[in-house]
Residue frames relative to the residue before (quaternion, step in Angstrom):
aa qw qx qy qz dx dy dz
M 1.0000 0.0000 0.0000 0.0000 0.00 0.00 0.00
N 0.6641 0.5035 -0.2955 0.4670 3.54 0.97 -0.90
K 0.6429 0.5201 -0.3243 0.4593 3.56 1.01 -0.83
S 0.6394 0.5212 -0.3216 0.4648 3.58 1.01 -0.82
S 0.6497 0.5149 -0.3129 0.4634 3.57 0.97 -0.87
N 0.6508 0.5203 -0.3113 0.4569 3.58 0.97 -0.86
K 0.6354 0.5281 -0.3223 0.4621 3.57 1.04 -0.83
I 0.6477 0.5209 -0.3185 0.4558 3.57 0.95 -0.89
I 0.6535 0.5151 -0.3112 0.4591 3.58 0.96 -0.89
V 0.6561 0.5116 -0.3074 0.4618 3.59 0.96 -0.91
I 0.6569 0.5117 -0.3049 0.4624 3.58 0.95 -0.94
M 0.6575 0.5098 -0.3087 0.4610 3.58 0.95 -0.88
F 0.6481 0.5177 -0.3150 0.4613 3.57 1.02 -0.82
I 0.6454 0.5102 -0.3160 0.4725 3.60 1.01 -0.83
I 0.6366 0.5211 -0.3230 0.4678 3.59 0.97 -0.86
F 0.6398 0.5314 -0.3209 0.4532 3.56 1.00 -0.87
L 0.6786 0.4919 -0.2941 0.4593 3.59 0.87 -0.95
V 0.6543 0.5074 -0.3108 0.4668 3.57 0.96 -0.89
S 0.6510 0.5277 -0.3106 0.4486 3.58 0.97 -0.90
I 0.6494 0.5197 -0.3122 0.4590 3.55 0.96 -0.90
N 0.6732 0.4954 -0.2988 0.4606 3.58 0.94 -0.88
I 0.6199 0.5271 -0.3401 0.4714 3.57 1.07 -0.72
F 0.6483 0.5093 -0.3122 0.4721 3.57 0.95 -0.90
N 0.6403 0.5309 -0.3280 0.4479 3.59 0.98 -0.83
L 0.6760 0.4933 -0.2888 0.4651 3.57 1.02 -0.81
L 0.7348 0.4436 -0.2316 0.4579 3.58 0.98 -0.86
T 0.6466 0.5297 -0.3248 0.4424 3.57 1.13 -0.57
P 0.4397 -0.6933 0.4968 0.2814 3.64 -0.75 0.98
D 0.5446 -0.6154 0.4583 0.3386 3.57 -1.09 0.70
K 0.3373 -0.7126 0.5802 0.2046 3.54 -1.14 0.72
I 0.3977 -0.7272 0.5140 0.2208 3.55 -1.00 0.85
F 0.8169 0.0978 0.0148 0.5683 3.55 0.95 -0.96
S 0.2787 -0.7412 0.5870 0.1686 3.54 -1.08 0.80
E 0.3385 -0.7446 0.5423 0.1920 3.58 -0.54 1.16
T 0.6397 0.5462 -0.3291 0.4291 3.58 1.00 -0.82
E 0.7769 0.3255 -0.1666 0.5126 3.58 0.90 -0.95
N 0.3275 -0.7819 0.4738 0.2385 3.58 1.33 -0.13
R 0.6355 0.4878 -0.3620 0.4766 3.58 0.79 1.01
M 0.5654 -0.5659 0.4755 0.3661 3.53 -1.35 0.36
L 0.3361 -0.7428 0.5471 0.1899 3.56 -1.05 0.82
A 0.6166 -0.5806 0.3929 0.3582 3.55 -1.17 0.63
K 0.3189 -0.7254 0.5816 0.1840 3.54 -1.14 0.76
A 0.6308 -0.5198 0.4054 0.4093 3.56 -1.27 0.37
P 0.3900 -0.7401 0.4912 0.2425 3.63 -0.71 1.00
K 0.4568 -0.6557 0.5241 0.2943 3.55 -1.20 0.56
F 0.3984 -0.7404 0.4978 0.2129 3.53 -0.86 1.05
S 0.1668 0.7280 -0.6606 0.0768 3.52 -1.17 0.78
M 0.5947 -0.5867 0.4060 0.3705 3.55 -1.10 0.65
K 0.6136 0.5625 -0.3413 0.4366 3.59 1.08 -0.75
N 0.6907 0.4711 -0.2758 0.4743 3.57 0.91 -0.96
L 0.6229 0.5441 -0.3359 0.4507 3.55 1.11 -0.71
L 0.6982 0.4730 -0.2742 0.4622 3.56 0.86 -0.95
S 0.6847 0.4805 -0.2887 0.4658 3.60 1.06 -0.67
G 0.5108 -0.6575 0.4115 0.3708 3.57 1.26 -0.33
K 0.4841 0.6842 -0.4315 0.3337 3.59 1.27 -0.18
F 0.6436 0.5397 -0.3363 0.4260 3.58 0.98 -0.82
T 0.6867 0.4776 -0.2997 0.4588 3.59 0.85 -0.92
D 0.6235 0.5346 -0.3418 0.4567 3.60 1.04 -0.72
K 0.6988 0.4615 -0.2699 0.4752 3.56 0.87 -0.97
F 0.6341 0.5242 -0.3378 0.4572 3.58 1.06 -0.71
E 0.6261 0.5246 -0.3344 0.4700 3.59 1.03 -0.74
E 0.6447 0.5112 -0.3099 0.4764 3.58 1.01 -0.84
Y 0.6425 0.5340 -0.3067 0.4561 3.56 1.04 -0.87
V 0.6719 0.4931 -0.2975 0.4659 3.60 0.86 -0.96
T 0.6427 0.5285 -0.3188 0.4539 3.58 1.00 -0.84
D 0.7077 0.4666 -0.2642 0.4601 3.58 0.89 -0.94
Q 0.7729 0.3682 -0.1841 0.4828 3.57 0.98 -0.82
F 0.3365 0.7627 -0.4933 0.2485 3.59 1.25 0.20
T 0.5116 -0.6858 0.4252 0.2953 3.56 -0.79 1.03
F 0.8253 0.1220 -0.1585 0.5281 3.55 -1.08 0.89
R 0.1447 0.8467 -0.5026 0.0980 3.57 1.17 0.66
D 0.6520 0.5242 -0.3283 0.4385 3.61 0.86 -0.87
F 0.6224 0.5401 -0.3354 0.4565 3.58 1.08 -0.75
W 0.6922 0.4737 -0.2863 0.4631 3.59 0.86 -0.97
V 0.6024 0.5418 -0.3526 0.4682 3.58 1.10 -0.64
S 0.6429 0.5223 -0.3112 0.4659 3.56 1.02 -0.83
V 0.6344 0.5200 -0.3228 0.4722 3.60 1.02 -0.84
K 0.6362 0.5286 -0.3184 0.4631 3.58 0.98 -0.89
S 0.6335 0.5355 -0.3197 0.4579 3.57 1.02 -0.84
D 0.6530 0.5172 -0.3124 0.4566 3.59 0.95 -0.88
I 0.6524 0.5137 -0.3156 0.4593 3.57 0.97 -0.86
E 0.6544 0.5215 -0.3126 0.4495 3.59 0.97 -0.86
I 0.6372 0.5113 -0.3291 0.4736 3.58 1.02 -0.73
L 0.6627 0.5133 -0.3044 0.4524 3.58 0.96 -0.87
T 0.7123 0.4227 -0.2518 0.5006 3.59 1.09 -0.67
L 0.4745 -0.7196 0.3985 0.3134 3.57 1.33 0.32
K 0.2382 0.7713 -0.5485 0.2179 3.58 1.03 0.74
T 0.2287 -0.8177 0.5201 0.0924 3.61 -0.88 0.91
E 0.7869 0.2021 -0.1198 0.5706 3.61 1.26 0.02
N 0.0812 0.7757 -0.6247 0.0375 3.56 -1.16 0.62
N 0.8528 0.0126 -0.0453 0.5201 3.56 -0.91 0.98
G 0.7189 -0.4608 0.2554 0.4535 3.58 0.98 0.81
I 0.6219 0.5065 -0.3405 0.4906 3.58 1.29 0.20
Y 0.2889 -0.7606 0.5612 0.1519 3.58 -0.75 1.09
F 0.3519 -0.6879 0.5900 0.2340 3.55 -1.16 0.68
G 0.1164 -0.8521 0.5097 0.0246 3.56 -0.02 1.31
K 0.6685 -0.4786 0.3849 0.4194 3.52 -1.35 0.04
D 0.8326 0.2429 -0.1773 0.4651 3.54 -1.34 0.43
G 0.6837 -0.5267 0.2826 0.4186 3.57 1.10 0.68
Y 0.4804 0.6679 -0.4475 0.3505 3.61 1.21 0.19
L 0.1755 -0.7164 0.6654 0.1145 3.52 -1.12 0.85
L 0.0625 -0.8307 0.5514 -0.0446 3.57 -0.65 1.16
E 0.3652 -0.7650 0.4962 0.1877 3.57 -0.83 1.02
D 0.4889 -0.6511 0.4996 0.2957 3.54 -0.96 0.90
Y 0.1357 -0.7769 0.6103 0.0746 3.57 -1.15 0.66
K 0.2367 -0.7910 0.5543 0.1047 3.55 -0.62 1.18
K 0.6116 -0.5383 0.4261 0.3932 3.56 -1.22 0.50
P 0.4117 -0.7434 0.4621 0.2537 3.61 -0.64 1.05
D 0.3814 -0.7043 0.5493 0.2385 3.54 -1.23 0.52
E 0.8078 -0.2884 0.1990 0.4739 3.58 -1.23 -0.43
Q 0.5047 0.6628 -0.4272 0.3513 3.59 1.20 -0.37
L 0.5912 0.5853 -0.3603 0.4219 3.58 1.08 -0.72
I 0.7130 0.4370 -0.2639 0.4806 3.59 0.75 -0.99
E 0.5968 0.5493 -0.3640 0.4579 3.59 1.08 -0.63
N 0.6533 0.5077 -0.3124 0.4668 3.58 1.03 -0.76
V 0.6233 0.5166 -0.3359 0.4814 3.59 1.05 -0.72
K 0.6359 0.5320 -0.3215 0.4574 3.59 0.96 -0.85
S 0.6325 0.5408 -0.3255 0.4490 3.57 1.06 -0.77
I 0.6614 0.4842 -0.3058 0.4844 3.57 1.02 -0.78
N 0.6168 0.5256 -0.3380 0.4785 3.58 1.05 -0.72
N 0.6352 0.5287 -0.3167 0.4655 3.55 1.05 -0.82
F 0.6100 0.5440 -0.3438 0.4623 3.58 1.05 -0.78
Y 0.6795 0.4886 -0.3008 0.4573 3.58 0.85 -0.94
N 0.6476 0.5293 -0.3207 0.4445 3.59 0.95 -0.83
K 0.6671 0.4733 -0.2952 0.4937 3.57 1.14 -0.59
N 0.7856 0.2260 -0.0971 0.5678 3.59 1.22 -0.56
P 0.0270 0.8608 -0.5080 0.0175 3.62 0.72 1.02
N 0.6576 0.5145 -0.3165 0.4502 3.60 1.18 -0.39
I 0.6074 0.5258 -0.3537 0.4791 3.58 1.31 -0.05
L 0.4057 -0.6929 0.5407 0.2508 3.58 -0.82 1.01
T 0.0876 -0.8407 0.5343 -0.0125 3.57 -0.42 1.25
H 0.1203 -0.7817 0.6115 0.0216 3.55 -0.93 1.03
F 0.0820 -0.7667 0.6321 0.0771 3.55 -1.24 0.49
L 0.0608 -0.7928 0.6061 -0.0193 3.55 -0.67 1.18
L 0.0598 -0.8045 0.5904 -0.0264 3.56 -0.51 1.26
V 0.2017 -0.8339 0.5104 0.0577 3.56 -0.40 1.30
P 0.3787 -0.6990 0.5493 0.2573 3.62 -0.80 0.92
N 0.4371 -0.6863 0.5138 0.2719 3.56 -1.15 0.58
S 0.7003 -0.4870 0.3204 0.4119 3.55 -1.26 0.32
V 0.5762 0.6038 -0.3833 0.3955 3.61 1.12 -0.56
K 0.6666 0.4580 -0.3027 0.5043 3.61 1.17 -0.49
I 0.6767 0.5003 -0.3038 0.4466 3.59 0.83 -0.97
Y 0.7955 0.2487 -0.1152 0.5404 3.59 0.99 -0.83
E 0.1603 0.8368 -0.5116 0.1112 3.58 1.03 0.74
E 0.5978 0.5663 -0.3718 0.4285 3.62 1.16 -0.45
K 0.6506 0.5101 -0.3150 0.4663 3.59 1.24 -0.27
L 0.4466 0.6952 -0.4523 0.3357 3.59 1.27 -0.01
P 0.5248 -0.6201 0.4649 0.3522 3.61 -1.08 0.57
L 0.6786 -0.4919 0.3645 0.4057 3.53 -1.28 0.41
F 0.8358 0.1937 -0.1989 0.4736 3.54 -1.08 0.95
A 0.4600 0.6323 -0.4845 0.3922 3.63 1.21 0.17
S 0.0011 -0.8337 0.5498 -0.0507 3.58 -0.82 0.94
P 0.0090 0.8054 -0.5914 0.0384 3.62 0.41 1.14
F 0.5816 -0.5702 0.4420 0.3758 3.56 -1.20 0.51
N 0.5312 -0.6604 0.4407 0.2958 3.56 -1.04 0.86
Q 0.3515 -0.7723 0.4908 0.1976 3.58 -0.48 1.17
I 0.5486 0.5961 -0.4083 0.4206 3.61 1.15 -0.38
D 0.6083 0.5408 -0.3518 0.4623 3.59 1.06 -0.67
T 0.6497 0.5044 -0.3105 0.4765 3.57 1.03 -0.78
I 0.6491 0.5199 -0.3166 0.4562 3.59 0.89 -0.94
N 0.6780 0.4902 -0.2925 0.4631 3.59 0.89 -0.90
K 0.6338 0.5285 -0.3263 0.4610 3.57 1.05 -0.76
V 0.6466 0.5055 -0.3137 0.4775 3.57 0.99 -0.84
K 0.6540 0.5287 -0.3099 0.4435 3.57 0.87 -0.96
A 0.6855 0.4893 -0.2822 0.4594 3.58 0.94 -0.91
S 0.7129 0.4600 -0.2460 0.4686 3.60 1.12 -0.68
L 0.5755 0.6154 -0.3629 0.3979 3.57 1.25 -0.32
D 0.5829 -0.5661 0.4505 0.3699 3.57 -1.12 0.67
Q 0.5115 -0.6920 0.4203 0.2878 3.58 -0.83 1.00
N 0.6267 0.5447 -0.3364 0.4443 3.60 1.20 -0.36
I 0.5911 0.5425 -0.3666 0.4710 3.58 1.30 -0.13
N 0.4024 -0.7261 0.5140 0.2163 3.55 -0.84 1.02
F 0.1385 -0.8091 0.5683 0.0564 3.59 -0.23 1.29
I 0.2108 -0.7867 0.5740 0.0847 3.58 -0.69 1.16
D 0.1021 -0.8099 0.5773 0.0162 3.57 -0.35 1.26
V 0.0665 -0.8464 0.5282 -0.0108 3.59 -0.30 1.25
Y 0.3945 0.7548 -0.4687 0.2343 3.59 1.23 -0.05
E 0.6861 0.4944 -0.3034 0.4390 3.61 0.72 -1.03
K 0.6478 0.5187 -0.3179 0.4586 3.58 0.97 -0.83
L 0.6902 0.4702 -0.2858 0.4699 3.58 0.83 -0.95
N 0.6497 0.5216 -0.3199 0.4510 3.56 0.96 -0.83
S 0.6568 0.5095 -0.3112 0.4606 3.59 1.07 -0.68
K 0.7181 0.4046 -0.2231 0.5205 3.58 1.28 -0.41
K 0.3220 0.8071 -0.4579 0.1876 3.60 1.27 0.21
D 0.6234 0.5357 -0.3506 0.4489 3.62 1.18 -0.39
E 0.6175 0.4895 -0.3501 0.5064 3.57 1.31 -0.06
Y 0.6143 -0.5723 0.4092 0.3572 3.55 -1.33 0.24
I 0.1675 0.8427 -0.4902 0.1465 3.59 0.43 1.23
Y 0.7493 0.1942 -0.1716 0.6094 3.61 1.29 -0.11
F 0.4936 -0.6183 0.5138 0.3318 3.53 -1.15 0.62
K 0.4532 -0.6779 0.5084 0.2769 3.56 -1.17 0.57
T 0.7799 0.3350 -0.1639 0.5028 3.59 1.07 -0.69
D 0.7224 0.3918 -0.2127 0.5286 3.59 1.27 0.04
H 0.5516 -0.6497 0.4225 0.3085 3.58 -1.21 0.49
H 0.6112 0.5798 -0.3517 0.4081 3.61 1.21 -0.16
W 0.4679 -0.5715 0.5602 0.3750 3.50 -1.39 0.10
T 0.5129 -0.6216 0.4863 0.3377 3.57 -1.26 0.28
T 0.6915 -0.4399 0.3531 0.4512 3.56 -1.30 0.07
R 0.6270 0.5364 -0.3364 0.4538 3.58 1.06 -0.70
G 0.6349 0.5090 -0.3248 0.4820 3.57 1.02 -0.76
A 0.6480 0.5138 -0.3094 0.4694 3.58 0.98 -0.87
Y 0.6117 0.5599 -0.3541 0.4324 3.60 1.04 -0.73
Y 0.6813 0.4852 -0.3008 0.4582 3.59 0.86 -0.91
A 0.6256 0.5085 -0.3332 0.4890 3.60 1.10 -0.63
Y 0.6074 0.5537 -0.3372 0.4591 3.58 1.08 -0.73
Q 0.6122 0.5444 -0.3486 0.4553 3.60 1.04 -0.72
V 0.6672 0.4900 -0.2963 0.4763 3.57 0.97 -0.91
F 0.6342 0.5361 -0.3234 0.4537 3.57 0.96 -0.88
A 0.6633 0.5119 -0.3113 0.4484 3.58 0.86 -0.94
K 0.6654 0.5170 -0.3046 0.4440 3.58 0.87 -0.96
Q 0.7297 0.4262 -0.2408 0.4774 3.59 0.90 -0.93
S 0.7034 0.4550 -0.2607 0.4798 3.59 1.23 -0.36
G 0.5837 -0.6645 0.3315 0.3286 3.56 1.30 0.18
F 0.6796 0.4014 -0.3487 0.5053 3.60 1.07 0.55
E 0.5283 -0.6599 0.4491 0.2895 3.55 -1.24 0.47
A 0.3670 -0.7308 0.5362 0.2093 3.57 -0.79 1.05
Y 0.5068 -0.6028 0.5127 0.3420 3.55 -1.21 0.48
N 0.5034 -0.6368 0.4956 0.3090 3.54 -1.12 0.70
I 0.6123 -0.5562 0.4028 0.3918 3.55 -1.18 0.47
D 0.6209 0.5489 -0.3363 0.4473 3.59 1.19 -0.52
D 0.5809 0.5792 -0.3730 0.4335 3.59 1.28 -0.16
F 0.7017 0.4097 -0.2521 0.5255 3.58 1.32 0.02
N 0.3322 -0.6567 0.6306 0.2466 3.51 -1.28 0.54
I 0.2096 -0.7959 0.5596 0.0967 3.58 -0.58 1.17
E 0.0469 -0.8286 0.5557 -0.0502 3.54 -0.56 1.24
T 0.3043 -0.7184 0.5959 0.1905 3.58 -0.93 0.92
V 0.1399 -0.8317 0.5355 0.0439 3.57 -0.46 1.22
S 0.7822 0.0894 -0.0861 0.6105 3.59 1.27 -0.23
S 0.1329 -0.7929 0.5917 0.0593 3.54 -1.02 0.84
N 0.7209 0.3789 -0.2535 0.5220 3.60 1.22 0.34
F 0.2598 0.7756 -0.5210 0.2440 3.56 0.84 1.07
Y 0.0275 -0.7559 0.6541 -0.0040 3.54 -0.92 1.04
G 0.2234 -0.8551 0.4623 0.0716 3.56 -0.44 1.24
T 0.8180 -0.3059 0.1999 0.4442 3.52 -1.36 -0.32
F 0.6294 0.5266 -0.3499 0.4517 3.62 1.02 -0.68
Y 0.6055 0.5498 -0.3404 0.4640 3.56 1.08 -0.74
S 0.6844 0.4858 -0.2822 0.4648 3.57 0.94 -0.91
R 0.7049 0.4786 -0.2698 0.4486 3.58 0.88 -0.92
S 0.7192 0.4782 -0.2630 0.4299 3.57 0.91 -0.90
N 0.2681 -0.7736 0.5156 0.2529 3.59 1.21 -0.55
N 0.4350 0.6732 -0.4724 0.3667 3.57 1.19 0.54
R 0.1143 -0.8324 0.5417 0.0238 3.56 -0.29 1.27
H 0.6089 0.5679 -0.3356 0.4407 3.58 1.27 0.33
V 0.5387 0.5704 -0.4310 0.4457 3.56 1.05 0.79
N 0.5161 -0.6533 0.4644 0.3020 3.55 -1.18 0.59
H 0.6067 -0.5731 0.4253 0.3502 3.53 -1.27 0.48
D 0.4157 -0.6680 0.5569 0.2662 3.53 -1.38 0.25
L 0.3804 -0.6701 0.5825 0.2587 3.51 -1.40 0.21
I 0.1861 -0.7454 0.6230 0.1469 3.57 -1.21 0.50
E 0.1173 -0.7907 0.6003 0.0266 3.53 -0.83 1.10
I 0.1054 -0.7405 0.6527 0.1209 3.54 -1.28 0.43
F 0.3254 -0.7283 0.5759 0.1790 3.55 -1.18 0.69
R 0.1284 -0.8028 0.5804 0.0460 3.58 -0.45 1.21
P 0.4388 -0.7025 0.4838 0.2826 3.63 -0.72 0.99
K 0.3865 -0.6996 0.5525 0.2364 3.54 -1.07 0.78
F 0.6429 0.5005 -0.3058 0.4927 3.55 1.30 -0.38
D 0.5651 -0.6149 0.4377 0.3331 3.58 -1.24 0.46
I 0.2361 0.7381 -0.6102 0.1646 3.55 -0.90 0.97
D 0.2357 -0.7731 0.5777 0.1143 3.55 -1.07 0.80
Y 0.1381 -0.7773 0.6108 0.0607 3.53 -1.10 0.81
K 0.0603 -0.7452 0.6604 0.0698 3.52 -1.24 0.58
V 0.0944 -0.8189 0.5660 0.0070 3.57 -0.38 1.26
N 0.0811 -0.7908 0.6065 0.0125 3.56 -0.81 1.07
Y 0.1922 -0.7584 0.6160 0.0917 3.56 -0.68 1.15
L 0.2081 -0.8662 0.4450 0.0912 3.51 0.16 1.37
D 0.6222 0.5483 -0.3586 0.4285 3.61 1.19 -0.27
N 0.7956 0.1919 -0.1485 0.5551 3.61 1.20 -0.20
N 0.4838 -0.7185 0.3999 0.2997 3.58 1.27 0.53
K 0.4506 0.6524 -0.4718 0.3858 3.55 0.97 0.93
S 0.0692 -0.8010 0.5937 0.0348 3.58 -1.06 0.69
S 0.0512 -0.7896 0.6114 -0.0069 3.55 -1.24 0.53
D 0.3540 -0.7089 0.5595 0.2432 3.56 -1.24 0.42
S 0.6551 0.4593 -0.3069 0.5155 3.57 1.28 0.38
L 0.4399 -0.6812 0.5241 0.2602 3.57 -1.19 0.61
Y 0.7133 0.4116 -0.2217 0.5221 3.57 1.32 -0.08
E 0.2097 -0.7479 0.6197 0.1126 3.55 -1.10 0.82
Y 0.2384 -0.8557 0.4444 0.1164 3.55 0.12 1.35
S 0.5137 0.6585 -0.4228 0.3518 3.60 1.18 -0.35
Y 0.6087 0.5794 -0.3551 0.4095 3.61 1.13 -0.56
L 0.5497 0.6258 -0.4002 0.3821 3.59 1.17 -0.34
D 0.6633 0.4662 -0.2961 0.5049 3.57 1.29 -0.29
K 0.6691 0.4754 -0.2890 0.4927 3.59 1.30 0.08
K 0.6666 -0.4800 0.3764 0.4285 3.55 -1.32 0.07
D 0.7251 0.4304 -0.2273 0.4872 3.57 0.92 -0.96
K 0.0029 -0.8644 0.5023 -0.0241 3.55 0.65 1.14
Y 0.5682 0.6064 -0.3915 0.3951 3.61 1.14 -0.49
S 0.5900 0.5780 -0.3666 0.4284 3.60 1.19 -0.44
L 0.3358 0.7105 -0.5006 0.3631 3.55 1.33 0.23
F 0.6982 0.4556 -0.2635 0.4853 3.57 0.98 -0.85
L 0.8628 -0.1204 0.0402 0.4894 3.56 -0.65 1.20
D 0.6065 -0.6234 0.3463 0.3516 3.58 1.08 0.81
G 0.6564 -0.5454 0.3175 0.4133 3.58 1.07 0.68
N 0.7793 -0.3484 0.2547 0.4544 3.57 -1.22 -0.52
H 0.0515 0.7664 -0.6379 0.0556 3.53 -1.02 0.95
A 0.5593 -0.5984 0.4507 0.3550 3.55 -1.12 0.62
L 0.8040 -0.0556 0.0974 0.5839 3.55 0.95 -0.91
L 0.1234 0.7548 -0.6406 0.0676 3.53 -1.03 0.86
S 0.1690 -0.7680 0.6065 0.1171 3.55 -1.25 0.43
I 0.1696 -0.7582 0.6231 0.0899 3.53 -1.20 0.67
K 0.0579 -0.7806 0.6221 0.0164 3.55 -0.78 1.04
T 0.1281 -0.8061 0.5774 0.0199 3.55 -0.93 0.98
N 0.5103 -0.6214 0.4888 0.3383 3.55 -1.33 -0.01
V 0.2886 0.7686 -0.5172 0.2416 3.59 1.16 0.58
N 0.0884 -0.8687 0.4837 0.0602 3.58 1.14 -0.75
N 0.4339 0.6870 -0.4805 0.3301 3.56 0.75 1.06
G 0.5517 -0.6556 0.3708 0.3582 3.58 1.30 0.18
K 0.5431 0.6247 -0.4019 0.3914 3.60 1.26 -0.07
K 0.0280 -0.8016 0.5961 -0.0361 3.55 -0.75 1.12
L 0.1031 -0.8265 0.5530 -0.0207 3.54 -0.51 1.27
I 0.1370 -0.7459 0.6426 0.1094 3.55 -1.09 0.77
I 0.1566 -0.7948 0.5843 0.0483 3.57 -0.92 0.97
F 0.1255 -0.7280 0.6703 0.0706 3.54 -1.00 0.97
K 0.0576 0.8739 -0.4532 0.1661 3.54 -0.47 1.16
D 0.2713 -0.6252 0.6655 0.3044 3.41 -1.55 -0.16
S 0.7564 -0.4371 0.2468 0.4194 3.58 -1.26 -0.04
Y 0.4555 0.6560 -0.4710 0.3747 3.63 1.23 0.01
S 0.6142 0.5839 -0.3422 0.4058 3.58 1.15 -0.55
H 0.5610 0.6801 -0.3817 0.2774 3.57 1.10 -0.66
C 0.7498 0.3209 -0.2211 0.5347 3.61 0.99 -0.68
F 0.5660 0.5791 -0.3732 0.4528 3.59 1.35 0.07
I 0.6244 0.5940 -0.3239 0.3903 3.56 0.99 -0.92
P 0.6144 0.5591 -0.3829 0.4040 3.69 0.89 -0.69
F 0.6264 0.5114 -0.3512 0.4720 3.62 1.11 -0.48
L 0.6740 0.4945 -0.2953 0.4626 3.59 0.96 -0.86
A 0.5906 0.6083 -0.3603 0.3890 3.57 1.11 -0.66
N 0.6313 0.5328 -0.3327 0.4549 3.59 1.23 -0.31
H 0.7312 0.4152 -0.2157 0.4965 3.60 1.29 -0.07
Y 0.7361 0.3708 -0.2155 0.5236 3.60 1.23 -0.19
E 0.5075 -0.6361 0.4927 0.3084 3.52 -1.15 0.70
E 0.7916 0.0139 0.0091 0.6108 3.55 1.05 -0.80
I 0.0504 -0.7498 0.6579 0.0499 3.54 -1.20 0.68
H 0.1088 -0.7753 0.6212 0.0346 3.55 -0.87 1.03
V 0.1331 -0.8227 0.5526 0.0107 3.57 -0.72 1.11
I 0.0418 -0.8021 0.5951 -0.0273 3.55 -0.71 1.16
D 0.1677 -0.7453 0.6389 0.0909 3.54 -0.98 0.94
L 0.3476 -0.7923 0.4671 0.1823 3.56 -0.31 1.28
R 0.5389 0.6142 -0.4077 0.4076 3.59 1.23 -0.23
Y 0.7928 0.2919 -0.1231 0.5207 3.57 1.16 -0.62
Y 0.6486 0.5343 -0.3206 0.4370 3.61 1.13 -0.58
K 0.1070 -0.8471 0.5206 0.0053 3.59 -0.63 1.11
L 0.5705 0.5956 -0.3923 0.4073 3.63 1.22 0.03
N 0.6652 -0.5028 0.3698 0.4097 3.57 -1.32 0.07
I 0.3256 -0.7822 0.4972 0.1871 3.60 -0.43 1.20
Y 0.6443 0.5354 -0.3352 0.4311 3.60 1.06 -0.66
D 0.5955 0.5258 -0.3543 0.4933 3.59 1.14 -0.55
Y 0.6446 0.5241 -0.3189 0.4562 3.57 1.00 -0.85
I 0.6463 0.5276 -0.3149 0.4525 3.59 0.95 -0.89
E 0.6762 0.4872 -0.2889 0.4711 3.57 0.93 -0.90
E 0.6514 0.5351 -0.3159 0.4354 3.57 0.93 -0.90
H 0.7825 0.3375 -0.1679 0.4956 3.59 0.94 -0.88
Q 0.4051 -0.7627 0.4374 0.2506 3.57 1.30 0.34
I 0.0685 0.8356 -0.5344 0.1072 3.54 0.84 1.09
T 0.2416 -0.7924 0.5477 0.1171 3.59 -0.98 0.89
E 0.7939 0.1384 -0.0658 0.5884 3.61 1.17 -0.53
A 0.1383 -0.7665 0.6203 0.0929 3.55 -1.27 0.49
L 0.0848 -0.7746 0.6258 0.0341 3.54 -1.12 0.77
F 0.1482 -0.7290 0.6613 0.0968 3.53 -1.00 0.93
L 0.0156 0.8047 -0.5902 0.0631 3.58 -0.63 1.14
Y 0.1694 0.7743 -0.5843 0.1743 3.54 -0.50 1.26
N 0.4016 -0.6438 0.5726 0.3104 3.54 -1.24 0.39
V 0.6763 -0.5351 0.3238 0.3890 3.57 -1.16 0.65
N 0.6619 0.5321 -0.3200 0.4200 3.57 0.85 -0.94
T 0.6948 0.4660 -0.2724 0.4753 3.57 0.86 -0.95
F 0.6802 0.5077 -0.3067 0.4308 3.58 0.84 -0.96
S 0.6090 0.5973 -0.3500 0.3870 3.58 1.09 -0.63
D 0.8445 0.1463 -0.0499 0.5128 3.62 1.02 -0.66
D 0.4432 0.6929 -0.4666 0.3253 3.63 1.21 0.24
K 0.2750 -0.8044 0.5095 0.1330 3.58 -0.41 1.22
T 0.5904 0.6105 -0.3749 0.3717 3.62 1.13 -0.44
I 0.5109 0.6409 -0.4284 0.3803 3.62 1.19 -0.30
Q 0.6081 0.5754 -0.3470 0.4228 3.59 1.16 -0.55
L 0.4717 0.6578 -0.4481 0.3794 3.58 1.25 -0.07
L 0.5172 0.6331 -0.4081 0.4064 3.59 1.26 -0.33
N 0.6610 0.5188 -0.2994 0.4520 3.58 1.17 -0.55
I 0.6663 0.5475 -0.2948 0.4115 3.56 1.15 -0.63
N 0.6955 0.4977 -0.2931 0.4274 3.56 0.85 -0.95
């Protein structure tokens, strides 16, 4: 009886393996994973050189993993098993209290100071431009009490203080930690994504306005609209934790009259809106703000005050910029990860009067492209 049972189990297992391989062969490869919000690996090209070096087998393993049939189902099963085994972290994402997913933060290395030096170098080349630096703490600092037991990310306040102390004293450092921390009971960071929310960006905008010498609009000057109630962000994708609730996305519409003209100069596209609503039907809903990442874009308004601001940024700026657009005649936005031309020629050509560096702590700590400020 036992032998018969063993044979049945072996036969069933073989049938399962054969079936899976048949499905893998018959199922067309997917280019993009909506669930994980990333491009999937393609089948590698075979060559004897790549085979002998090991590159072919590495890429083929990555390809098989990404294109495995019913992959989303197996990822979900893995998530269930991890929850049952009380796992508290996956892929650098902690499973926090109250449904928060929080990203681990490691002690920064010398790259942090190199990035500060690059910003100081920018100011030294442009001493007549009023320069601001806004460094945003991540949710792992604001909600550190929600971390699981024994989680020990590096203290981001130490990083913020180190940056502040190393920055040229003529640069206007915008410290938003206290403001954000005082508003932590409000919806200022997404639970499933690495960004702050529009509400969090609004409170930082208040601090920026006060330290930069102009008056911020009150929150009552905006109609606050929830445009999505089913947003699952990058932490959700990375952690494979399928047992957290969705996020909401809000936008703040001015009650006052103002016109915008947005030019996406890297793909010759223009719009009269700061929002690209088509993304609300996709996984990457945060790209609603300013159409996601672009090497270069400009915003022209009818403010007509002669103020021209250039922003060097990561994606935390995307829901922050709509507030600034109500105070500047022109805003020029450069993402150093993609922009390859001479930034100083651009500044001179467009007669820029102010500059803002806006980065979150995690990105600023290790982004090597900021050093491009030294090359141009």
